C-alpha angles and dihedrals in degrees: 000000000000118000113273126188098224100161116045109236119236090237090060090049090051095048092048096037092148088073125075110240100163139354111231113209142159095231099074091247124163128187121227113199130189123201135198102024167136093108125170114258094353097068090042091050089050093050092051092050093049090050091051090057095040088240128152124207145173122248118204102202132201108230095223090055091050088053091051097043108027094154091059091047090052090052087060089052095045090051087058097240120146120253132203143185119269096170123267097265104023094257125192103230093206090060099039130084112244097242091052091046095051092047090051092051090049092050090052092047092052090050093051093049095047092050093045091052089050092055115108089220094054095109090056095056097085104191096359092109091061089053089058088061096051113039120086132162118187113227111254087008086272117137131144118238089240091055092047092049094055095043091051090050087054089056102262122142110218104224115199125160148256096207129025120195098202088219088150094061113096090197092066122079122232089246092054090047091055091047090053089062104036096047094050108034118111136159108300096022119148106211125199124220130155127228090205136119091246093056101039099094089062097032093055089058100036106042099059091048092046092053092048091049093048091050093049091050093049098250120152117217109218137171123251115256 
């Protein structure tokens, strides 16, 4: 199997200290995140499973998918999970000119805000709308320092991760995917999953077992704020 950087090294966290890699806390909280949705059936399955385990999470949504599936996006909102910006077209920042990248982020942000305001549960969200304005995860984890600098000036928090499951990788078995998470999770970890068609074979196996493990070990799954 090719080398995969599953657990983010402390040196990387120190070098790129302007990004959020984990959220240390004294309450044994961990932070499940889901990228690339919303996706029909898969996001809804994920939401039901999270509800079953009384777990909260953060969904980094692709703006184009929100446009296509607004009702599913609003289910995320009504379930009181956090949401964040994942660009409108899942752009690789390293390969994208800055002006195009910023416009794509803005387009996604507008889409998130419009669809949040259209949600019947919007008035119950308290500070959720402010979260929309602050959370951003670069697709592939690839963002230029110049892009990061501007986005942070605009008020975005760049959310990276402490543990990545590699659920999206067809070369990895579902057992390996689960091991990636369970062997590396600790209090404060930000863990990456994907509520996408590509990842679902692994996610369907890994997420229920991860939630059971976290519950048994006394972890609390919370959303990023």
